[in-house]
C-alpha positions as CSV (number, residue, x, y, z in Angstrom):
1,X,175.1,138.3,18.2
2,X,173.6,135.3,20.1
3,X,171.0,133.2,18.2
4,X,168.3,133.7,20.8
5,X,168.7,137.5,20.5
6,X,168.5,137.4,16.7
7,X,165.4,135.3,17.0
8,X,163.7,137.7,19.4
9,X,164.5,140.7,17.2
10,X,163.0,139.0,14.1
11,X,160.0,138.0,16.1
12,X,159.4,141.5,17.4
13,X,159.8,143.0,13.9
14,X,157.3,140.5,12.6
15,X,154.7,141.3,15.3
16,X,155.2,145.0,14.9
17,X,154.4,144.6,11.2
18,X,151.3,142.6,12.1
19,X,150.2,145.3,14.4
20,X,150.5,147.9,11.6
21,X,148.6,145.7,9.2
22,X,145.8,144.8,11.8
23,X,145.4,148.5,12.5
24,X,145.0,149.3,8.8
25,X,142.6,146.4,8.1
26,X,140.7,145.7,11.3
27,X,141.2,149.0,13.2
28,X,142.6,147.2,16.2
29,X,143.2,149.1,19.4
30,X,146.9,149.9,19.9
31,X,147.9,150.3,23.5
32,X,151.3,151.9,24.2
33,X,152.8,150.7,27.5
34,X,155.0,153.0,29.4
35,X,157.6,151.0,31.4
36,X,158.9,153.8,33.6
37,X,159.9,152.4,37.0
38,X,161.2,149.1,35.5
39,X,164.4,149.4,37.6
40,X,162.4,149.5,40.9
41,X,163.4,146.7,43.2
42,X,161.2,143.7,44.2
43,X,157.6,143.4,43.1
44,X,156.9,146.6,41.0
45,X,160.1,146.4,39.0
46,X,159.7,142.6,38.5
47,X,156.1,143.1,37.3
48,X,157.2,145.7,34.7
49,X,160.1,143.5,33.6
50,X,157.7,140.6,33.1
51,X,155.4,142.8,31.0
52,X,158.3,144.0,28.8
53,X,159.4,140.4,28.1
54,X,156.1,139.6,26.3
55,X,156.0,142.8,24.2
56,X,155.0,143.4,21.5
57,X,151.8,141.2,22.0
58,X,148.5,140.8,20.1
59,X,145.3,139.4,21.5
60,X,142.0,139.6,19.6
61,X,141.4,143.3,18.9
62,X,144.2,144.6,21.2
63,X,147.8,145.3,20.2
64,X,150.3,146.0,22.9
65,X,153.6,147.7,22.3
66,X,156.1,149.5,24.6
67,X,157.1,153.1,24.2
68,X,160.6,152.6,22.7
69,X,159.1,150.5,19.9
70,X,156.5,153.0,18.8
71,X,157.2,154.0,15.1
72,X,156.0,157.1,13.3
73,X,153.5,155.0,11.3
74,X,152.0,153.4,14.5
75,X,149.7,155.7,16.4
76,X,148.6,154.5,19.9
77,X,144.9,154.7,20.8
78,X,145.5,154.2,24.5
79,X,148.4,154.6,27.0
80,X,148.9,152.0,29.7
81,X,151.0,153.4,32.5
82,X,151.4,150.6,35.1
83,X,153.7,152.8,37.4
84,X,152.4,156.3,36.9
85,X,154.8,158.2,39.0
86,X,153.9,161.5,37.5
87,X,153.6,164.8,39.4
88,X,150.6,167.0,39.6
89,X,151.9,169.4,36.9
90,X,152.2,166.6,34.4
91,X,148.7,165.4,35.4
92,X,147.3,168.9,34.7
93,X,149.1,169.0,31.4
94,X,147.4,165.7,30.4
95,X,144.0,167.3,31.3
96,X,144.7,170.5,29.3
97,X,145.8,168.4,26.3
98,X,142.6,166.4,26.5
99,X,144.7,163.1,26.5
100,X,143.8,162.0,30.0
101,X,140.8,160.0,28.8
102,X,143.2,157.8,26.9
103,X,145.3,156.8,29.9
104,X,145.0,153.6,32.1
105,X,146.9,154.1,35.4
106,X,148.1,151.4,37.7
107,X,148.2,148.8,39.2
108,X,151.5,150.2,40.9
109,X,149.6,153.3,41.9
110,X,147.2,153.4,44.8
111,X,147.1,152.9,47.7
112,X,150.6,154.0,48.6
113,X,149.9,153.0,52.3
114,X,146.8,150.8,52.7
115,X,145.4,152.0,56.0
116,X,145.9,155.7,55.2
117,X,144.2,155.8,51.8
118,X,143.1,158.3,50.6
119,X,146.0,160.3,52.0
120,X,145.2,164.0,51.5
121,X,148.9,164.8,51.3
122,X,149.4,162.7,48.2
123,X,148.0,164.5,45.2
124,X,146.8,161.5,43.2
125,X,145.0,160.0,46.3
126,X,143.5,163.4,47.1
127,X,142.2,163.6,43.5
128,X,141.5,159.9,43.1
129,X,137.8,160.3,42.3
130,X,138.6,162.9,39.6
131,X,141.3,160.7,38.1
132,X,138.9,157.7,37.9
133,X,136.4,159.9,36.2
134,X,138.7,161.4,33.7
135,X,141.0,158.5,32.7
136,X,140.1,155.5,30.6
137,X,140.4,153.4,33.8
138,X,142.4,152.5,36.9
139,X,144.1,149.1,36.9
140,X,144.3,147.0,40.1
141,X,145.3,143.5,40.9
142,X,142.2,142.2,42.5
143,X,138.5,142.7,43.4
144,X,139.6,143.1,47.0
145,X,141.7,146.1,46.1
146,X,139.0,147.5,43.9
147,X,136.3,147.2,46.6
148,X,138.6,148.7,49.2
149,X,139.3,151.8,47.0
150,X,135.5,152.2,46.3
151,X,134.5,151.9,50.0
152,X,137.2,154.3,51.2
153,X,136.3,157.0,48.6
154,X,132.5,156.3,48.3
155,X,132.9,155.9,44.5
156,X,130.2,153.7,43.1
157,X,129.1,155.3,39.8
158,X,132.4,154.6,38.0
159,X,133.1,151.2,39.4
160,X,133.2,149.7,35.9
161,X,136.3,151.8,35.2
162,X,138.4,149.7,37.5
163,X,140.4,147.2,35.4
164,X,141.3,143.9,37.2
165,X,144.7,142.6,35.9
166,X,146.6,139.7,37.4
167,X,150.1,140.1,38.9
168,X,152.5,138.0,36.8
169,X,155.9,136.6,36.2
170,X,157.5,134.7,33.3
171,X,160.1,132.8,35.3
172,X,160.6,129.3,33.9
173,X,163.3,127.5,35.8
174,X,165.3,125.1,33.6
175,X,165.8,122.6,36.5
176,X,162.7,121.7,38.6
177,X,163.6,119.4,41.5
178,X,161.2,116.5,42.1
179,X,159.3,116.4,45.4
180,X,161.3,113.5,46.5
181,X,164.6,115.5,46.3
182,X,163.2,118.6,48.1
183,X,164.5,118.8,51.7
184,X,162.1,121.6,52.9
185,X,158.5,120.6,53.7
186,X,157.2,124.0,54.5
187,X,158.4,127.5,53.5
188,X,156.8,130.0,55.8
189,X,156.7,133.4,54.2
190,X,155.9,136.4,56.4
191,X,154.8,139.9,55.3
192,X,153.2,142.4,57.6
193,X,152.6,145.4,55.4
194,X,149.2,146.5,56.7
195,X,148.6,144.5,59.8
196,X,151.1,143.3,62.4
197,X,150.2,139.6,62.8
198,X,153.7,138.6,63.9
199,X,152.3,137.2,67.2
200,X,150.0,134.9,65.3
201,X,152.7,134.1,62.8
202,X,155.1,133.1,65.6
203,X,152.4,130.8,67.2
204,X,151.7,129.1,63.9
205,X,155.4,128.8,63.0
206,X,156.1,127.1,66.4
207,X,153.2,124.6,65.8
208,X,154.8,123.6,62.5
209,X,158.3,123.5,63.9
210,X,157.1,121.2,66.7
211,X,155.7,118.8,64.1
212,X,157.6,116.3,62.0
213,X,157.9,118.7,59.1
214,X,161.1,120.6,58.1
215,X,160.4,124.3,58.1
216,X,162.2,127.3,56.7
217,X,161.1,130.9,57.2
218,X,161.7,134.1,55.3
219,X,160.4,137.7,55.8
220,X,159.5,140.1,53.1
221,X,162.4,142.4,52.1
222,X,164.9,140.3,53.9
223,X,166.2,137.9,51.3
224,X,168.2,137.9,48.1
225,X,167.1,136.6,44.6
226,X,169.6,133.8,44.9
227,X,168.3,132.8,48.3
228,X,164.7,132.7,47.2
229,X,165.5,130.6,44.1
230,X,167.3,128.1,46.3
231,X,164.4,127.9,48.8
232,X,161.8,127.7,46.0
233,X,163.5,124.7,44.3
234,X,163.9,122.9,47.6
235,X,160.4,123.5,49.1
236,X,157.3,121.4,48.7
237,X,154.8,123.8,50.2
238,X,154.6,127.5,51.0
239,X,152.4,129.2,53.6
240,X,151.9,132.7,52.4
241,X,151.3,134.6,55.7
242,X,150.9,138.1,54.3
243,X,148.7,140.9,55.7
244,X,148.0,142.0,53.1
245,X,149.3,141.8,49.5
246,X,148.1,143.5,46.4
247,X,150.2,141.7,43.9
248,X,152.5,139.0,45.5
249,X,154.9,138.8,42.6
250,X,157.3,137.0,45.0
251,X,154.7,134.3,45.7
252,X,154.1,133.8,41.9
253,X,157.9,133.4,41.3
254,X,158.0,130.7,44.0
255,X,154.9,129.0,42.6
256,X,156.7,128.7,39.2
257,X,159.1,126.3,40.8
258,X,156.3,123.8,41.5
259,X,155.7,124.8,45.1
260,X,152.1,124.2,46.4
261,X,150.7,127.3,48.2
262,X,148.5,128.0,51.2
263,X,147.0,131.5,51.5
264,X,144.1,133.3,53.2
265,X,143.9,135.6,50.2
266,X,141.4,134.1,47.7
267,X,142.9,135.9,44.7
268,X,146.1,133.9,45.0
269,X,144.4,130.5,44.8
270,X,144.5,129.0,41.3
271,X,142.8,125.6,42.1
272,X,143.1,122.6,44.4
273,X,145.9,121.2,42.3
274,X,148.4,124.0,42.9
275,X,147.1,126.1,45.8
276,X,144.7,126.0,48.8
277,X,142.5,128.6,50.4
278,X,142.9,128.6,54.2
279,X,140.7,131.5,55.7
280,X,141.7,130.3,59.2
281,X,145.1,131.9,58.6
282,X,143.4,135.2,59.3
283,X,142.4,134.2,62.9
284,X,143.4,136.7,65.5
285,X,143.2,134.1,68.3
286,X,143.5,130.3,68.0
287,X,145.9,129.3,65.2
288,X,145.5,125.5,65.7
289,X,142.6,125.5,63.2
290,X,144.8,126.7,60.4
291,X,147.6,124.4,61.5
292,X,145.4,121.3,61.6
293,X,143.8,122.1,58.2
294,X,147.1,122.7,56.5
295,X,148.7,119.6,58.1
296,X,145.8,117.5,57.0
297,X,146.2,118.6,53.4
298,X,149.9,118.1,53.5
299,X,149.6,114.6,54.9
300,X,147.1,113.7,52.2
301,X,149.2,115.1,49.4
302,X,152.4,113.5,50.7
303,X,150.9,110.1,50.1
304,X,150.3,110.9,46.4
305,X,152.9,110.8,43.7
306,X,153.0,114.5,43.0
307,X,155.0,115.8,40.1
308,X,156.6,119.1,40.8
309,X,157.2,119.6,37.1
310,X,153.4,119.5,36.3
311,X,152.6,121.8,39.2
312,X,155.3,124.2,38.0
313,X,154.0,124.1,34.4
314,X,150.4,124.9,35.4
315,X,151.6,127.8,37.6
316,X,153.8,129.1,34.8
317,X,150.9,129.1,32.3
318,X,148.5,130.9,34.7
319,X,151.1,133.4,35.9
320,X,152.5,134.3,32.5
321,X,152.4,138.1,31.8
322,X,150.6,137.6,28.5
323,X,147.6,136.8,30.6
324,X,147.9,140.2,32.4
325,X,147.5,141.9,29.0
326,X,144.6,139.6,28.0
327,X,142.9,140.6,31.3
328,X,143.4,144.3,30.3
329,X,142.0,143.7,26.8
330,X,138.9,141.9,28.1
331,X,138.2,144.7,30.6
332,X,138.6,147.4,27.9
333,X,135.9,145.6,25.8
334,X,133.5,146.0,28.7
335,X,134.1,149.7,29.4
């Protein structure tokens, strides 16, 4: 058996023992995480894989463990179901068993389709207000998603039961190229899940292509893992032109290669060292404002001796999936 695997097994056994002892002594909250859906492609599956990689995990009074590691002497207090693809019959069973109040559902949950939420033909969207009331909480990736769900359903009383947890990835590339060796100035990422802003995207893309910068473009759902790794390690900047994104796991994976990001979604901005908020990217008309603002920042940064390794490291620390579970624990302490 490889050494790294032996080391992980021993680590997991030690943490499981700690969880058992902490429960006995401090009555810590044990949260069982159901990883159903881990084989899903792209963002949802990658999110669950990232969560699995950091389990078991302890932070303050919260102990996280996944279902297959639950022992007979460890009884969960709560059940975190990131991808609750359960049917209505299973849902009714949870209600009758009086366990529903121990469940945290999401963030891979609602809305299934942004503009049609709440869709009356989807049972959990039709019953969303009831679910929010009965469960321990509903997890979402941002305040923007929370506020949208609240406004679309007129739910204001139970707003404190929304749990904000960051999207995450544990990707740590072994070889981070320096900025000087990267051949792509701008990686232009397009995603039109809710709004078709392709016209504006094409205008903006042409502005950059007519500049002195080297530009590569990719569209959501139209690239391989190998391709995205190659682009990420050869790009200096990424313009995340997405309308809209709830998690953006792909962006976080690219960021972990030391790529500096521009986005009009505030929740994806870490700080002015690794990412920049450009609200002008949302313009429906003139795209030159966004172009000029981004170009000005790029020109300024290009004169500095940026270290891709440091930017990658900072992104990796922020994007690590342990922080997602810490976010969850903090929120539980407020409910």
